[in-house]
LUMVEXMI-922399 format. One record per atom (N, C-alpha, C): residue in three letters; x negated, y, z negated. Coordinates in steps of 0.02 Angstrom, whole numbers, plus 50000, padded with zeros to 5 digits. Example, Ala and Ser with C-alpha at 12.3 -4.5 7.8 and 13.67 -1.06 7.14 Angstrom:
2
Ala493404971649610/Ala493854977549610/Ala493404983549610/Ser493584988849646/Ser493164994749643/Ser493555000249606/
# end
This chain:
321
Unk532215323050057/Unk532865320650042/Unk532995315449999/Unk533535315449972/Unk533625313049886/Unk533805306249922/Unk533635299749884/Unk533755292349904/Unk534505293249866/Unk534895288649915/Unk535555288549915/Unk535495283649850/Unk536185285549804/Unk536285279749751/Unk536645274049768/Unk536555269749737/Unk537045263849739/Unk537735263249757/Unk537925268149730/Unk538715267849730/Unk538935272049773/Unk538415275749819/Unk538435279349883/Unk538585273449943/Unk537955268249936/Unk537795264249974/Unk538375258349975/Unk538635256949927/Unk539275252249910/Unk540045255449963/Unk540025263249940/Unk540685266949974/Unk540655266350034/Unk539955268250080/Unk539905269650134/Unk540025261850171/Unk539735257650134/Unk539895250550174/Unk540555248350169/Unk541055249550129/Unk541685248550106/Unk542065251150159/Unk541845258150173/Unk542225262650232/Unk542005261250285/Unk541475257650321/Unk541295253550367/Unk541715249550391/Unk541695244350321/Unk542215238850329/Unk543005239450338/Unk543145246350302/Unk543895247050315/Unk544005249850396/Unk543535252050431/Unk543605254650491/Unk543515246050538/Unk543135243550510/Unk542975236450556/Unk543735232950546/Unk544135233750486/Unk544725228950478/Unk545175231650536/Unk545155239350541/Unk545675240550566/Unk545695238250630/Unk545175237050666/Unk545155234950754/Unk544945225750730/Unk545035223250680/Unk544915217050677/Unk545445212550703/Unk545275207250742/Unk545705201850760/Unk545595196450738/Unk546315192850730/Unk546325187150685/Unk546645181650736/Unk546485184250818/Unk546995178850853/Unk546575172050838/Unk545785172550828/Unk545385164550820/Unk545815159750766/Unk546345162850729/Unk546485159850663/Unk546935154250699/Unk547245155850763/Unk547715151950781/Unk547325144150812/Unk546635145250835/Unk546235138550851/Unk546195135850767/Unk545805139050740/Unk545585137550672/Unk546225132050658/Unk546835134050649/Unk547495131550616/Unk547475125750645/Unk547585126750720/Unk547625119650770/Unk547085115250759/Unk546425116950741/Unk546235111250731/Unk546195106950668/Unk546425112750624/Unk546465108250554/Unk546965106150542/Unk547675106150587/Unk548285103450572/Unk548045095950615/Unk547785096550675/Unk547445091550725/Unk547075086250666/Unk546605087650621/Unk546265083550580/Unk546825081250537/Unk547155084450506/Unk547655081250457/Unk548075076250481/Unk548365077150541/Unk548755073150586/Unk548305066550582/Unk547695066450592/Unk547125060250623/Unk547195057750539/Unk546975060750510/Unk546875055950438/Unk547395053250414/Unk548185055750429/Unk548685051450422/Unk548715045850480/Unk548485046950524/Unk548495039350583/Unk547995033950566/Unk547485036950538/Unk547015033950542/Unk546765029950475/Unk547095030350425/Unk546965028650361/Unk547555025150324/Unk547555021950296/Unk548145017850248/Unk548365021650191/Unk547755024650134/Unk547745025750083/Unk547515033050070/Unk547585038850110/Unk547445045350106/Unk547665049150044/Unk547255054150011/Unk547355059049985/Unk547295066149983/Unk547585071549978/Unk547305078649979/Unk547035082449906/Unk546325082149910/Unk546065086449848/Unk546505093349838/Unk546875094849784/Unk547325100049762/Unk546975103249713/Unk546705109649695/Unk546505111449640/Unk546795117549632/Unk547345120649680/Unk547625126249657/Unk547245130249696/Unk546645130149722/Unk546225136349739/Unk546495139349794/Unk546075141249824/Unk546215148049893/Unk546075142849948/Unk545745138749950/Unk545595134250025/Unk546075127550012/Unk546195125449968/Unk546805120749959/Unk547345122149964/Unk547505128949962/Unk548155132249964/Unk548175132850052/Unk547545134550066/Unk547565134950151/Unk547825129650185/Unk547355123050163/Unk547425116350179/Unk548175114150167/Unk548535116450111/Unk549085113550106/Unk549785116550159/Unk549535123950154/Unk550015128350231/Unk550015125250285/Unk549295122650304/Unk549215119350362/Unk549595111650364/Unk549565107450322/Unk549915101450303/Unk550735103550303/Unk550895108050284/Unk551685109250292/Unk551875110650370/Unk551275114650402/Unk551545116350470/Unk551485108950518/Unk550955103950482/Unk550735098050532/Unk551315093350512/Unk551725093250457/Unk552165088850434/Unk552815090650428/Unk552885096950409/Unk553515099150386/Unk553645099650298/Unk553785103550285/Unk554095106150204/Unk554425098350167/Unk553975096650121/Unk554185090850086/Unk554055084550124/Unk553595083950190/Unk553515077850209/Unk552775076750228/Unk552575078450175/Unk551765078950196/Unk551545071050156/Unk551335065950203/Unk551305060450198/Unk550705056150146/Unk550545062150118/Unk549985058750076/Unk550035061350006/Unk549705059149951/Unk549945063849873/Unk549385068249862/Unk549485073449830/Unk548935078349799/Unk548525076349743/Unk547915077649732/Unk547545072849700/Unk547055078549666/Unk547205078549607/Unk546725084249557/Unk546195081249512/Unk545695082449506/Unk545105079849455/Unk545115086349404/Unk545405084849346/Unk545535091049300/Unk544885090749236/Unk544335094849236/Unk544025095149190/Unk544235096749105/Unk544915100349105/Unk545215099949048/Unk544765108449034/Unk544395111749076/Unk544125116249059/Unk544405122749107/Unk544825120749146/Unk545035125749214/Unk545505129849179/Unk545525135349229/Unk545865141449196/Unk546625141749218/Unk546875141949145/Unk547575140349161/Unk548085143749200/Unk547875147849237/Unk548235151249283/Unk548225148849341/Unk547655144049372/Unk547525140549405/Unk547845134849394/Unk547955130549349/Unk548245123049325/Unk549185124449335/Unk549275130449295/Unk550025131549297/Unk550035132849380/Unk549835136049422/Unk549835136649486/Unk549955130849548/Unk549515128049513/Unk549545119949538/Unk550105116749547/Unk550315115749473/Unk550995113649444/Unk551555114449499/Unk551555121649473/Unk552135124649509/Unk552105123749579/Unk551675124349624/Unk551585123649688/Unk551775117049712/Unk551565112549684/Unk551525103549705/Unk552415103849689/Unk552625104749630/Unk553475105049629/Unk553815108349679/Unk553685114249694/Unk554015118149730/Unk554025114449816/Unk553395110649818/Unk553505106549903/Unk553695099849878/Unk554015097749829/Unk554045091249837/Unk553685085949842/Unk553085087449827/Unk552525081849843/Unk552155079249775/Unk551935073549796/Unk551645068049741/Unk551085071549699/Unk551015074149646/Unk550405075249615/Unk550145072449559/Unk549495068949576/Unk548995065549536/Unk548525068749494/Unk548595069449441/Unk548055072049407/Unk547615067049344/Unk547095066849364/Unk546685061749318/Unk546005068249293/Unk545865064549220/Unk545685070849187/Unk544865067849157/Unk544375071449168/Unk543815071349135/Unk543695069249048/Unk544125071749043/Unk544235068548944/Unk544595062148955/Unk544835058149000/Unk544905051448982/Unk544245046749011/Unk543935049549070/Unk543255045249071/Unk542775047549003/Unk542815051448972/Unk542375050548905/Unk542645047848853/Unk543385046248851/Unk543585040248807/Unk543435035448822/Unk543355034948888/Unk543245026748914/Unk542525024548903/Unk542015029848885/Unk541165030148896/Unk541115030048948/Unk541315031749001/Unk540925033049071/Unk540595040249087/Unk540925043749048/Unk540635050749046/Unk540405051848991/Unk539745053548973/Unk539495055948913/Unk539085062748922/Unk539255067548892/Unk538925072848878/Unk538225073048845/Unk537665076548870/Unk537245078948846/Unk537345080748769/Unk537735085248760/Unk537815089448707/Unk538685092248715/Unk538935094748649/Unk539555097548671/Unk539845103748711/Unk539305107048723/Unk539315114148773/Unk539105111448818/Unk538985105548845/Unk539025104648925/Unk539525106348949/Unk539315108649029/Unk539695109449073/Unk540005101649103/Unk540825101149121/Unk541045094549130/Unk540945095949207/Unk540865099749245/Unk540815101149322/Unk540625095949358/Unk539905095149325/Unk539685088249370/Unk539965081049359/Unk540415081049298/Unk540425074649291/Unk541025073649314/Unk541435077349363/Unk542125076149401/Unk541885071649451/Unk541295069749466/Unk541275063849510/Unk541345057649480/Unk541255057249418/Unk541255049249409/Unk542165048549401/Unk542465053849377/Unk543175052549357/Unk543455051549440/Unk543215057049495/Unk543525056049549/Unk543225048149579/Unk542815047549564/Unk542615039549588/Unk543185034849560/Unk543405036249494/Unk543645030549447/Unk544525029149487/Unk544605037149497/Unk545215038049535/Unk545335034249609/Unk544845034449651/Unk544785032349707/Unk544755023849699/Unk544535020949654/Unk544505014849644/Unk545365012549615/Unk545345016649578/Unk546155014749544/Unk546735014749594/Unk546835017549641/Unk547245020849702/Unk546975016549746/Unk546445014449761/Unk546055011749817/Unk546155017049870/Unk545995024049877/Unk545975027949933/Unk545435027949964/Unk545725027150033/Unk545065026850091/Unk544885033350117/Unk545325037950104/Unk545085044550137/Unk545315050550086/Unk544755054650076/Unk544995062450028/Unk544935067750061/Unk545625070850073/Unk545505077850107/Unk545185082750073/Unk544545086650083/Unk544425092350021/Unk544385098250065/Unk544285102250030/Unk544385110050066/Unk543625112750073/Unk543145109250065/Unk542395113450082/Unk542315115250138/Unk541995120050167/Unk541895123650220/Unk541095123650226/Unk540785121950277/Unk540005125250293/Unk539715130250282/Unk540165137350273/Unk539745141350262/Unk539735143050176/Unk539915138650141/Unk539835139750068/Unk539225139550045/Unk538955133050059/Unk538245131750040/Unk537755127050083/Unk537185126550094/Unk536765122250143/Unk536925116450146/Unk537065113750083/Unk537225106450081/Unk537965104950108/Unk538355110650087/Unk538985108350138/Unk538975110050217/Unk538545111750220/Unk538385113650309/Unk538125107750332/Unk537875102150310/Unk537595097650329/Unk538035091850340/Unk538805092350325/Unk539255089550310/Unk539525086650397/Unk539725081750405/Unk540315079050447/Unk540865080950438/Unk541505084150481/Unk542055084550465/Unk542335077650425/Unk542115070650458/Unk542255064950430/Unk541635061450396/Unk541555064850346/Unk540835062350293/Unk541095055750257/Unk540565050550291/Unk540525043950265/Unk540335044350186/Unk540745040250163/Unk540355036950083/Unk540295030550083/Unk539715029150040/Unk539855019150045/Unk540085017249983/Unk539965011049984/Unk540255007249921/Unk540235009649853/Unk539695013549852/Unk539535018249788/Unk539775023849775/Unk540215027249830/Unk540355032149829/Unk539895038849852/Unk539385036349879/Unk538695041149888/Unk538845043249949/Unk538355050349965/Unk538365052050028/Unk537655052650052/Unk537495049450117/Unk536855049250134/Unk536745055050187/Unk536345060950176/Unk536345065650229/Unk535975063750297/Unk535575058850286/Unk535065058150338/Unk535515050750389/Unk536095050150357/Unk536495043150398/Unk537115046050413/Unk537285051750445/Unk537875056850453/Unk537875053750528/Unk538625051750550/Unk538925049250596/Unk539005054850655/Unk538965053250715/Unk538865060050783/Unk539775061250775/Unk539845067550791/Unk540385070550803/Unk540505073650888/Unk540875069150916/Unk540675072151005/Unk541395074151018/Unk541485080151043/Unk542255082251081/Unk542815079951036/Unk542675081050978/Unk543275079250906/Unk543455072250908/Unk542835067650935/Unk542945059650917/Unk542745056750855/Unk543095056750807/Unk542905055550752/Unk542955048050715/Unk542205046450703/Unk542245039250696/Unk542525036350623/Unk542925032850619/Unk543315032250547/Unk543305024250542/Unk542755020150547/Unk542745013950538/Unk542405013350462/Unk542795008550437/Unk542515007350363/Unk542375000650344/Unk541875000250290/Unk541894991950274/Unk542264991950197/Unk542314986550175/Unk542684987950091/Unk542454989450050/Unk542854995550019/Unk542464998149960/Unk542265005549979/Unk542255005150046/Unk541875011850065/Unk542475016650083/Unk542435024450084/Unk542885027550106/Unk542625034650144/Unk543045039050160/Unk542895045950193/Unk542965051550149/Unk542555057150153/Unk542845064350134/Unk542995067850207/Unk543495071050205/Unk543825074450268/Unk543795080950254/Unk543505086650289/Unk543495092650293/Unk543705097450329/Unk544395097150337/Unk544845099850397/Unk544695107350415/Unk544375111050344/Unk544075117150356/Unk543555119250366/Unk543015114250369/Unk542515114650385/Unk542125119850428/Unk542515121250470/Unk542435128150532/Unk542685133950518/Unk542945133650448/Unk543285142050439/Unk542775145750386/Unk542775153250395/Unk542365155650356/Unk542765158750298/Unk542265162150218/Unk542785164550189/Unk543255170850220/Unk543005173050244/Unk543365180050294/Unk543955176650329/Unk543965169950387/Unk544365167550390/Unk544925166650372/Unk544645162050289/Unk545175160350251/Unk545595166250222/Unk545265173250207/Unk545665177850184/Unk546045180350239/Unk545905181050302/Unk546425183950352/Unk547015179250365/Unk546915173150361/Unk547375169050348/Unk547905168950297/Unk547735170850242/Unk548145170550183/Unk548445176250181/Unk548135182850225/Unk548415189550228/Unk549095187050269/Unk548895184450332/Unk549265183050392/Unk549875178650373/Unk549845172850333/Unk550325168750315/Unk550875169850246/Unk550515175550236/Unk550655178050157/Unk550775172650109/Unk550085168350093/Unk549975162350048/Unk550025166049989/Unk550485162549929/Unk550265164749860/Unk549715161349825/Unk549285165049790/Unk548675162849759/Unk548915163349686/Unk548575159949638/Unk548495161049574/Unk548265170049569/Unk548415171749505/Unk548345179349483/Unk547535182449491/Unk547285176149471/Unk546375178849461/Unk546045179549518/Unk546275179149578/Unk546075179749640/Unk545995187749671/Unk546555189749616/Unk546605197849632/Unk546335202349581/Unk546215209149574/Unk545875212849539/Unk546315211949459/Unk545925211449420/Unk546165210649343/Unk545515214749291/Unk545705214549238/Unk545205217049197/Unk545125212149134/Unk544425208749121/Unk544225205649102/Unk543645206549053/Unk543495203249007/Unk542825204248970/Unk542355200248992/Unk541745201449015/Unk541075198449038/Unk540555200249012/Unk539985196749021/Unk539415197748994/Unk538885196649068/Unk538495200849069/Unk538005200049135/Unk537465194549120/Unk537455190549143/Unk536865185549138/Unk536645182049183/Unk535975185549213/Unk535615183049252/Unk535755183049324/Unk536125190549317/Unk536545192849392/Unk537225189649398/Unk537445187849346/Unk538105184649356/Unk538485187249299/Unk539295188149323/Unk539665190649281/Unk540035185549237/Unk539905182949162/Unk540035178149144/Unk540685179549092/Unk541195176049120/Unk541925177849094/Unk541845174048994/Unk542105180748967/Unk541995179348881/Unk542615175848855/Unk542465168148855/Unk542945162748831/Unk542755160848762/Unk543145156048744/Unk542995150748685/Unk542415148048713/Unk542485145948790/Unk541965138048796/Unk541335143248846/Unk541415150648849/Unk540755152948862/Unk540835161448823/Unk540525159448755/Unk540575164548720/Unk539895168448741/Unk539675175848720/Unk539285179748733/Unk538655177148674/Unk537985177648690/Unk537415175148673/Unk537315180848636/Unk536735179648582/Unk536415184948546/Unk536135190348587/Unk536145196548584/Unk535915201848623/Unk536355203448686/Unk536715199948696/Unk537205201548760/Unk537845205048731/Unk537905211748771/Unk538415214648782/Unk538975214348824/Unk539655213748777/Unk540255212448818/Unk540415218248841/Unk540695216848918/Unk541065221548942/Unk541625222848963/Unk542165226848978/Unk542795224849011/Unk542635228149082/Unk542845223849119/Unk542645226449203/Unk543315223649239/Unk543545228249294/Unk543915226649342/Unk543585220649394/Unk543785214949382/Unk543625209749419/Unk544215204949441/Unk543815201349506/Unk544125195349526/Unk543785189349559/Unk543975183749556/Unk543615177449543/Unk543655176549630/Unk543115175549661/Unk543305173049726/Unk543285165549750/Unk543115160849697/Unk543075154849693/Unk543385154449624/Unk543775146649618/Unk543995145049548/Unk543815139049545/Unk543575137149488/Unk543215131349449/Unk543165130749383/Unk542895125349364/Unk542765126149283/Unk542565132049250/Unk542905134549201/Unk542665139949168/Unk542045139549149/Unk541675135249131/Unk540875135749109/Unk540455136949148/Unk540705136349226/Unk540055138049283/Unk540405144149336/Unk541055145549306/Unk541245150249372/Unk541295156449339/Unk541095161049394/Unk540945169849372/Unk541455172949409/Unk541885179449390/Unk542065183749428/Unk541555187649464/Unk541745191949510/Unk541325198749535/Unk541805204949522/Unk541465209749522/Unk541785217149510/Unk542035219649573/Unk542765219949567/Unk543165221349626/Unk543875224749609/Unk543945229149639/Unk544795232749625/Unk545255231149688/Unk545125224249726/Unk545445222849783/Unk546115219549741/Unk546705222249756/Unk547385220249745/Unk547825214649789/Unk547605214449845/Unk547995212949899/Unk547465209049938/Unk547655203149984/Unk547405198850026/Unk547005204450080/Unk547175208050113/Unk546875211850143/Unk546395217950131/Unk546495218950056/Unk545975221850020/Unk545275217750031/Unk545445210150008/Unk544995204949995/Unk544655205350071/Unk545045205050132/Unk544785206450198/Unk544345210350188/Unk544235215550169/Unk543835222850186/Unk543205221350145/Unk543275219850084/Unk542635216350030/Unk542405211550056/Unk542675206950101/Unk542255200850120/Unk541875204250179/Unk542155208950224/Unk541655211950276/Unk541065213350270/Unk541015217550195/Unk540405219950162/Unk539865215650127/Unk540075210350101/Unk539975207450069/Unk539315202750106/Unk538705202350068/Unk538195198950088/Unk537975193350049/Unk538105191149993/Unk538165185249977/Unk538745179749979/Unk538475173449987/Unk539135169849995/Unk539465169449927/Unk540125166149920/Unk540555166349865/Unk540225161449822/Unk539955155149829/Unk539635151149785/Unk538925155549737/Unk538405159249799/Unk538015159849763/Unk538075167749727/Unk538775170049739/Unk539045176449692/Unk539235172849633/Unk539485166849614/Unk540095164549583/Unk539725159749547/Unk539265153849558/Unk539325148249541/Unk538655147849499/Unk538805145449432/Unk538265144749377/Unk537745139749403/Unk538145133049432/Unk538075126849434/Unk537575126349493/Unk537735131749537/Unk537135129749595/Unk536655135449587/Unk536335138049513/Unk535935142749521/Unk535305137149494/Unk535565130649473/Unk535045126949436/Unk534415126049478/Unk534395122649540/Unk533995122049598/Unk534255124949663/Unk533905124549709/Unk534035125949794/Unk534485119149802/Unk534315112949774/Unk534425105549809/Unk535055104249757/Unk535415109449725/Unk535885105049659/Unk536415103049699/Unk536675106649754/Unk537195104049779/Unk537185098249807/Unk536615098149851/Unk536545091149877/Unk536385085649833/Unk536155086249784/Unk536105079749727/Unk536735078649710/Unk537245082749675/Unk537895080249667/Unk538335077149712/Unk538335079649786/Unk538695076049834/Unk538305069449856/Unk537665067949832/Unk537535061049824/Unk537645056749796/Unk537865059449727/Unk538265056449675/Unk538955054749681/Unk539295057949725/Unk539895056849743/Unk540285062949721/Unk540045068549727/Unk540495074549709/Unk540775076849768/Unk541315082549761/Unk541695083849822/Unk541245086049890/
# end
């Protein structure tokens, strides 16, 4: 008997996923949405100067949808905050601006380039990714606006360092996270006590998975930046990742540029975010693909998480999202 080819295996997996999708329930989304709305309201009640981190990505757009339901359109009680590396995909930043304007929400953008001009961020070389340096700009924004809580869209299923996070994650006066000093969270009782200079990172969709997010996007018909769906793009295969060919990420000697049908599972700095092969043109299509996925979205798309097994945890200790 001949061994089955890789395309055959993929096609069989997608057919099985499509069959599962036909019977896939999304009733659990009501409980996840209710929990997220409760947490968003709890932040508004417990803190004086919270902000919602808003990148224009799918997770922050899901949180924004829940915030609309929690408070009403045009009545979100905290500003939206974006830390811009200057190397973000234009499709995402344009969508970010239009969505904030549509909601009538206050959008605060702080730029890594301004931190570079102040000398608080220094690149090792001009081509270094600015992604890790967002931590500095974020801490500067916290100090500038005296934020005492930042609401983020991280989920526990993304990466093992994020799986260690509490929903209300304490940060010390240096903005640092101590994984061994996590506060207990029993029966949705959140410890929000702060000393001067400290703050919290709050993750209302911690308990969601990538599949939950896409099911919710499909159910609520949430608009997303176009790069989340299939499109043709020039890429090179580098260490098992499809690196987009841009001015910031040109092909290296010996690499072959290909035009492939791809989409982004997560979006971030151009210098460290990669697409995946996909023909999924709708949220329902992506639900089917996600059912068949064997690698987490960050594992499949983020070059900055490939440096070491502890790379994310180290960045979080230094103040990263």
